TORKOL-4160 file (C-alpha; in steps of 0.2 Angstrom, whole numbers, padded with zeros to 4 digits, m for minus):
282
<pt num="1" X="m0101" Y="m0038" Z="m0022"/>
<pt num="2" X="m0098" Y="m0020" Z="m0020"/>
<pt num="3" X="m0080" Y="m0019" Z="m0016"/>
<pt num="4" X="m0082" Y="m0001" Z="m0009"/>
<pt num="5" X="m0088" Y="m0009" Z="0007"/>
<pt num="6" X="m0069" Y="m0011" Z="0011"/>
<pt num="7" X="m0068" Y="0008" Z="0012"/>
<pt num="8" X="m0067" Y="0014" Z="0030"/>
<pt num="9" X="m0079" Y="0024" Z="0040"/>
<pt num="10" X="m0067" Y="0038" Z="0039"/>
<pt num="11" X="m0067" Y="0038" Z="0020"/>
<pt num="12" X="m0085" Y="0036" Z="0018"/>
<pt num="13" X="m0090" Y="0050" Z="0030"/>
<pt num="14" X="m0078" Y="0062" Z="0022"/>
<pt num="15" X="m0084" Y="0057" Z="0005"/>
<pt num="16" X="m0102" Y="0058" Z="0010"/>
<pt num="17" X="m0100" Y="0076" Z="0017"/>
<pt num="18" X="m0090" Y="0081" Z="0002"/>
<pt num="19" X="m0103" Y="0075" Z="m0010"/>
<pt num="20" X="m0117" Y="0084" Z="m0001"/>
<pt num="21" X="m0106" Y="0100" Z="m0001"/>
<pt num="22" X="m0104" Y="0099" Z="m0020"/>
<pt num="23" X="m0123" Y="0096" Z="m0022"/>
<pt num="24" X="m0127" Y="0111" Z="m0011"/>
<pt num="25" X="m0116" Y="0122" Z="m0023"/>
<pt num="26" X="m0124" Y="0114" Z="m0039"/>
<pt num="27" X="m0139" Y="0120" Z="m0049"/>
<pt num="28" X="m0154" Y="0109" Z="m0052"/>
<pt num="29" X="m0158" Y="0104" Z="m0070"/>
<pt num="30" X="m0173" Y="0097" Z="m0079"/>
<pt num="31" X="m0177" Y="0093" Z="m0097"/>
<pt num="32" X="m0192" Y="0101" Z="m0105"/>
<pt num="33" X="m0201" Y="0101" Z="m0122"/>
<pt num="34" X="m0203" Y="0117" Z="m0131"/>
<pt num="35" X="m0211" Y="0118" Z="m0149"/>
<pt num="36" X="m0206" Y="0101" Z="m0153"/>
<pt num="37" X="m0188" Y="0103" Z="m0147"/>
<pt num="38" X="m0179" Y="0099" Z="m0131"/>
<pt num="39" X="m0173" Y="0112" Z="m0119"/>
<pt num="40" X="m0164" Y="0111" Z="m0102"/>
<pt num="41" X="m0170" Y="0122" Z="m0087"/>
<pt num="42" X="m0158" Y="0128" Z="m0074"/>
<pt num="43" X="m0165" Y="0131" Z="m0057"/>
<pt num="44" X="m0159" Y="0136" Z="m0040"/>
<pt num="45" X="m0157" Y="0120" Z="m0030"/>
<pt num="46" X="m0164" Y="0127" Z="m0014"/>
<pt num="47" X="m0178" Y="0139" Z="m0020"/>
<pt num="48" X="m0182" Y="0130" Z="m0036"/>
<pt num="49" X="m0182" Y="0147" Z="m0045"/>
<pt num="50" X="m0179" Y="0145" Z="m0063"/>
<pt num="51" X="m0163" Y="0154" Z="m0068"/>
<pt num="52" X="m0161" Y="0150" Z="m0086"/>
<pt num="53" X="m0167" Y="0139" Z="m0100"/>
<pt num="54" X="m0157" Y="0134" Z="m0115"/>
<pt num="55" X="m0159" Y="0124" Z="m0131"/>
<pt num="56" X="m0149" Y="0108" Z="m0132"/>
<pt num="57" X="m0144" Y="0113" Z="m0149"/>
<pt num="58" X="m0133" Y="0127" Z="m0143"/>
<pt num="59" X="m0117" Y="0128" Z="m0133"/>
<pt num="60" X="m0124" Y="0134" Z="m0117"/>
<pt num="61" X="m0137" Y="0121" Z="m0118"/>
<pt num="62" X="m0124" Y="0107" Z="m0121"/>
<pt num="63" X="m0113" Y="0113" Z="m0107"/>
<pt num="64" X="m0128" Y="0113" Z="m0095"/>
<pt num="65" X="m0133" Y="0096" Z="m0100"/>
<pt num="66" X="m0115" Y="0090" Z="m0097"/>
<pt num="67" X="m0116" Y="0098" Z="m0079"/>
<pt num="68" X="m0133" Y="0089" Z="m0077"/>
<pt num="69" X="m0124" Y="0072" Z="m0081"/>
<pt num="70" X="m0110" Y="0076" Z="m0068"/>
<pt num="71" X="m0123" Y="0081" Z="m0055"/>
<pt num="72" X="m0132" Y="0064" Z="m0058"/>
<pt num="73" X="m0116" Y="0055" Z="m0055"/>
<pt num="74" X="m0113" Y="0064" Z="m0039"/>
<pt num="75" X="m0131" Y="0060" Z="m0033"/>
<pt num="76" X="m0129" Y="0042" Z="m0038"/>
<pt num="77" X="m0112" Y="0040" Z="m0029"/>
<pt num="78" X="m0119" Y="0049" Z="m0014"/>
<pt num="79" X="m0134" Y="0037" Z="m0013"/>
<pt num="80" X="m0122" Y="0022" Z="m0014"/>
<pt num="81" X="m0110" Y="0028" Z="m0001"/>
<pt num="82" X="m0125" Y="0031" Z="0011"/>
<pt num="83" X="m0131" Y="0014" Z="0008"/>
<pt num="84" X="m0114" Y="0007" Z="0012"/>
<pt num="85" X="m0114" Y="0017" Z="0028"/>
<pt num="86" X="m0131" Y="0011" Z="0033"/>
<pt num="87" X="m0126" Y="m0007" Z="0029"/>
<pt num="88" X="m0111" Y="m0006" Z="0041"/>
<pt num="89" X="m0117" Y="0006" Z="0055"/>
<pt num="90" X="m0132" Y="0009" Z="0066"/>
<pt num="91" X="m0129" Y="0027" Z="0068"/>
<pt num="92" X="m0131" Y="0042" Z="0056"/>
<pt num="93" X="m0117" Y="0049" Z="0046"/>
<pt num="94" X="m0109" Y="0063" Z="0056"/>
<pt num="95" X="m0110" Y="0080" Z="0049"/>
<pt num="96" X="m0093" Y="0088" Z="0045"/>
<pt num="97" X="m0092" Y="0107" Z="0042"/>
<pt num="98" X="m0089" Y="0112" Z="0024"/>
<pt num="99" X="m0074" Y="0123" Z="0030"/>
<pt num="100" X="m0066" Y="0107" Z="0038"/>
<pt num="101" X="m0069" Y="0097" Z="0021"/>
<pt num="102" X="m0061" Y="0111" Z="0011"/>
<pt num="103" X="m0046" Y="0113" Z="0024"/>
<pt num="104" X="m0043" Y="0094" Z="0023"/>
<pt num="105" X="m0043" Y="0095" Z="0004"/>
<pt num="106" X="m0028" Y="0108" Z="0005"/>
<pt num="107" X="m0020" Y="0100" Z="0021"/>
<pt num="108" X="m0007" Y="0089" Z="0014"/>
<pt num="109" X="0010" Y="0098" Z="0011"/>
<pt num="110" X="0018" Y="0083" Z="0004"/>
<pt num="111" X="0023" Y="0084" Z="m0014"/>
<pt num="112" X="0011" Y="0069" Z="m0017"/>
<pt num="113" X="m0004" Y="0080" Z="m0018"/>
<pt num="114" X="m0018" Y="0083" Z="m0030"/>
<pt num="115" X="m0008" Y="0097" Z="m0039"/>
<pt num="116" X="0005" Y="0085" Z="m0043"/>
<pt num="117" X="m0008" Y="0072" Z="m0048"/>
<pt num="118" X="m0015" Y="0084" Z="m0060"/>
<pt num="119" X="0002" Y="0088" Z="m0067"/>
<pt num="120" X="0004" Y="0070" Z="m0073"/>
<pt num="121" X="m0001" Y="0065" Z="m0091"/>
<pt num="122" X="m0009" Y="0048" Z="m0094"/>
<pt num="123" X="m0004" Y="0035" Z="m0108"/>
<pt num="124" X="0014" Y="0042" Z="m0110"/>
<pt num="125" X="0018" Y="0025" Z="m0117"/>
<pt num="126" X="0006" Y="0026" Z="m0132"/>
<pt num="127" X="0021" Y="0030" Z="m0143"/>
<pt num="128" X="0028" Y="0013" Z="m0139"/>
<pt num="129" X="0012" Y="0003" Z="m0144"/>
<pt num="130" X="0022" Y="m0005" Z="m0159"/>
<pt num="131" X="0035" Y="m0012" Z="m0146"/>
<pt num="132" X="0023" Y="m0017" Z="m0132"/>
<pt num="133" X="0007" Y="m0028" Z="m0134"/>
<pt num="134" X="m0009" Y="m0018" Z="m0131"/>
<pt num="135" X="m0021" Y="m0032" Z="m0133"/>
<pt num="136" X="m0031" Y="m0028" Z="m0117"/>
<pt num="137" X="m0042" Y="m0012" Z="m0116"/>
<pt num="138" X="m0050" Y="m0002" Z="m0103"/>
<pt num="139" X="m0062" Y="0009" Z="m0112"/>
<pt num="140" X="m0051" Y="0016" Z="m0126"/>
<pt num="141" X="m0035" Y="0014" Z="m0116"/>
<pt num="142" X="m0024" Y="0000" Z="m0122"/>
<pt num="143" X="m0016" Y="m0010" Z="m0106"/>
<pt num="144" X="0001" Y="m0018" Z="m0106"/>
<pt num="145" X="m0006" Y="m0034" Z="m0097"/>
<pt num="146" X="m0021" Y="m0043" Z="m0092"/>
<pt num="147" X="m0017" Y="m0040" Z="m0074"/>
<pt num="148" X="m0016" Y="m0021" Z="m0077"/>
<pt num="149" X="m0033" Y="m0022" Z="m0086"/>
<pt num="150" X="m0041" Y="m0030" Z="m0071"/>
<pt num="151" X="m0034" Y="m0018" Z="m0059"/>
<pt num="152" X="m0041" Y="m0003" Z="m0070"/>
<pt num="153" X="m0058" Y="m0012" Z="m0069"/>
<pt num="154" X="m0056" Y="m0013" Z="m0050"/>
<pt num="155" X="m0051" Y="0005" Z="m0048"/>
<pt num="156" X="m0067" Y="0011" Z="m0059"/>
<pt num="157" X="m0078" Y="0000" Z="m0048"/>
<pt num="158" X="m0070" Y="0009" Z="m0033"/>
<pt num="159" X="m0074" Y="0026" Z="m0041"/>
<pt num="160" X="m0056" Y="0031" Z="m0039"/>
<pt num="161" X="m0048" Y="0043" Z="m0050"/>
<pt num="162" X="m0032" Y="0037" Z="m0059"/>
<pt num="163" X="m0020" Y="0040" Z="m0072"/>
<pt num="164" X="m0012" Y="0026" Z="m0082"/>
<pt num="165" X="0006" Y="0025" Z="m0086"/>
<pt num="166" X="0011" Y="0043" Z="m0082"/>
<pt num="167" X="0029" Y="0047" Z="m0083"/>
<pt num="168" X="0038" Y="0052" Z="m0067"/>
<pt num="169" X="0056" Y="0055" Z="m0062"/>
<pt num="170" X="0065" Y="0044" Z="m0049"/>
<pt num="171" X="0082" Y="0051" Z="m0045"/>
<pt num="172" X="0086" Y="0056" Z="m0063"/>
<pt num="173" X="0078" Y="0040" Z="m0069"/>
<pt num="174" X="0062" Y="0042" Z="m0079"/>
<pt num="175" X="0049" Y="0029" Z="m0074"/>
<pt num="176" X="0032" Y="0024" Z="m0082"/>
<pt num="177" X="0021" Y="0020" Z="m0067"/>
<pt num="178" X="0007" Y="0007" Z="m0070"/>
<pt num="179" X="m0006" Y="0018" Z="m0061"/>
<pt num="180" X="m0006" Y="0035" Z="m0051"/>
<pt num="181" X="m0021" Y="0036" Z="m0040"/>
<pt num="182" X="m0029" Y="0053" Z="m0034"/>
<pt num="183" X="m0038" Y="0054" Z="m0017"/>
<pt num="184" X="m0044" Y="0073" Z="m0017"/>
<pt num="185" X="m0053" Y="0072" Z="m0001"/>
<pt num="186" X="m0036" Y="0072" Z="0008"/>
<pt num="187" X="m0026" Y="0080" Z="m0005"/>
<pt num="188" X="m0016" Y="0065" Z="m0008"/>
<pt num="189" X="m0010" Y="0054" Z="m0023"/>
<pt num="190" X="0001" Y="0038" Z="m0024"/>
<pt num="191" X="0008" Y="0026" Z="m0037"/>
<pt num="192" X="0002" Y="0009" Z="m0039"/>
<pt num="193" X="0012" Y="m0005" Z="m0047"/>
<pt num="194" X="0005" Y="m0022" Z="m0052"/>
<pt num="195" X="0020" Y="m0034" Z="m0053"/>
<pt num="196" X="0013" Y="m0050" Z="m0062"/>
<pt num="197" X="0029" Y="m0058" Z="m0069"/>
<pt num="198" X="0039" Y="m0061" Z="m0053"/>
<pt num="199" X="0044" Y="m0078" Z="m0058"/>
<pt num="200" X="0053" Y="m0071" Z="m0073"/>
<pt num="201" X="0071" Y="m0067" Z="m0068"/>
<pt num="202" X="0074" Y="m0053" Z="m0080"/>
<pt num="203" X="0057" Y="m0045" Z="m0074"/>
<pt num="204" X="0061" Y="m0048" Z="m0056"/>
<pt num="205" X="0078" Y="m0040" Z="m0057"/>
<pt num="206" X="0071" Y="m0024" Z="m0066"/>
<pt num="207" X="0057" Y="m0024" Z="m0053"/>
<pt num="208" X="0070" Y="m0024" Z="m0038"/>
<pt num="209" X="0079" Y="m0010" Z="m0047"/>
<pt num="210" X="0063" Y="0000" Z="m0048"/>
<pt num="211" X="0059" Y="m0003" Z="m0030"/>
<pt num="212" X="0076" Y="0004" Z="m0025"/>
<pt num="213" X="0073" Y="0019" Z="m0036"/>
<pt num="214" X="0056" Y="0022" Z="m0028"/>
<pt num="215" X="0064" Y="0021" Z="m0011"/>
<pt num="216" X="0078" Y="0033" Z="m0015"/>
<pt num="217" X="0065" Y="0045" Z="m0021"/>
<pt num="218" X="0056" Y="0044" Z="m0004"/>
<pt num="219" X="0042" Y="0033" Z="m0011"/>
<pt num="220" X="0041" Y="0019" Z="0002"/>
<pt num="221" X="0030" Y="0004" Z="m0001"/>
<pt num="222" X="0016" Y="0003" Z="0012"/>
<pt num="223" X="0016" Y="0022" Z="0015"/>
<pt num="224" X="0017" Y="0032" Z="m0001"/>
<pt num="225" X="0018" Y="0017" Z="m0014"/>
<pt num="226" X="0007" Y="0002" Z="m0016"/>
<pt num="227" X="0013" Y="m0013" Z="m0025"/>
<pt num="228" X="0002" Y="m0028" Z="m0029"/>
<pt num="229" X="0013" Y="m0044" Z="m0032"/>
<pt num="230" X="0008" Y="m0059" Z="m0042"/>
<pt num="231" X="0017" Y="m0075" Z="m0047"/>
<pt num="232" X="0013" Y="m0093" Z="m0052"/>
<pt num="233" X="0010" Y="m0098" Z="m0034"/>
<pt num="234" X="0001" Y="m0083" Z="m0028"/>
<pt num="235" X="m0014" Y="m0077" Z="m0038"/>
<pt num="236" X="m0024" Y="m0062" Z="m0034"/>
<pt num="237" X="m0043" Y="m0060" Z="m0036"/>
<pt num="238" X="m0051" Y="m0044" Z="m0040"/>
<pt num="239" X="m0058" Y="m0043" Z="m0023"/>
<pt num="240" X="m0041" Y="m0045" Z="m0015"/>
<pt num="241" X="m0035" Y="m0031" Z="m0026"/>
<pt num="242" X="m0049" Y="m0020" Z="m0020"/>
<pt num="243" X="m0045" Y="m0025" Z="m0002"/>
<pt num="244" X="m0027" Y="m0020" Z="m0004"/>
<pt num="245" X="m0031" Y="m0003" Z="m0013"/>
<pt num="246" X="m0045" Y="0001" Z="0000"/>
<pt num="247" X="m0033" Y="m0003" Z="0015"/>
<pt num="248" X="m0020" Y="0008" Z="0008"/>
<pt num="249" X="m0031" Y="0023" Z="0006"/>
<pt num="250" X="m0040" Y="0019" Z="0023"/>
<pt num="251" X="m0023" Y="0020" Z="0032"/>
<pt num="252" X="m0019" Y="0037" Z="0022"/>
<pt num="253" X="m0035" Y="0044" Z="0027"/>
<pt num="254" X="m0034" Y="0039" Z="0045"/>
<pt num="255" X="m0016" Y="0046" Z="0047"/>
<pt num="256" X="m0022" Y="0062" Z="0039"/>
<pt num="257" X="m0036" Y="0064" Z="0051"/>
<pt num="258" X="m0026" Y="0061" Z="0066"/>
<pt num="259" X="m0013" Y="0074" Z="0060"/>
<pt num="260" X="m0027" Y="0086" Z="0056"/>
<pt num="261" X="m0038" Y="0084" Z="0071"/>
<pt num="262" X="m0040" Y="0068" Z="0080"/>
<pt num="263" X="m0057" Y="0073" Z="0086"/>
<pt num="264" X="m0064" Y="0070" Z="0069"/>
<pt num="265" X="m0059" Y="0052" Z="0070"/>
<pt num="266" X="m0069" Y="0051" Z="0087"/>
<pt num="267" X="m0084" Y="0060" Z="0078"/>
<pt num="268" X="m0084" Y="0047" Z="0064"/>
<pt num="269" X="m0080" Y="0032" Z="0075"/>
<pt num="270" X="m0089" Y="0034" Z="0092"/>
<pt num="271" X="m0079" Y="0019" Z="0099"/>
<pt num="272" X="m0062" Y="0026" Z="0094"/>
<pt num="273" X="m0049" Y="0028" Z="0108"/>
<pt num="274" X="m0033" Y="0038" Z="0103"/>
<pt num="275" X="m0024" Y="0030" Z="0117"/>
<pt num="276" X="m0027" Y="0012" Z="0110"/>
<pt num="277" X="m0022" Y="0017" Z="0092"/>
<pt num="278" X="m0006" Y="0009" Z="0087"/>
<pt num="279" X="m0008" Y="0013" Z="0068"/>
<pt num="280" X="m0001" Y="0031" Z="0070"/>
<pt num="281" X="0016" Y="0024" Z="0071"/>
<pt num="282" X="0015" Y="0012" Z="0057"/>
């Protein structure tokens, strides 16, 4: 199952328009053979006029190839999101002006923005690998627990940007956050904690202290902090994790759109009625 189906129309419409905007700005690439060697051709995306041609053996050619791979990923993601939209809706994706998309990506004045996200460094606990078991791996990254490893897999499936174990300050207390997730389309990021040992008294007490420190630092669960809880009586599936993560992001996107311009919500969702919407006060 494609867990991205749990993303809202708001998120999908913004993402589709953003990806289309990125493609309009991109070059078109193709690989050609010349004298027994491979070269990469760079063309204008709109006119197909050939602009450059580089050997893959040289730096400019390697850089162009890397950009071609990046563009292919955008094209594939765009195709997936459009398929999800068609699966859910019987009307076309609304067109949103590029100026509006760019404004949304700068709109959030909260400190939890993409500049803050970019300032964070992943894997700050690598120096503690001798102290903590890192027997679970997501790519080349050693994870502290099986639950975190599963969460990392879900985040990748959702195509979400994240940083693992960045160090942040909570009221003069340094805290390694399990995950920090970036949502560039609304200039927002948030910490995600996966609490998997709540039956353990020592773990639970430390967890409660961390929650209090988050709260004192204006990181409030359900609004600017997401926590996924697990204990011996309540197990969480990958699908349930995906639902919680998507629901949190959907709420952030909807509230951002309502603050930015509620007409956008009506454009994306024709049945939307602002007078009936209670989520704005959540």
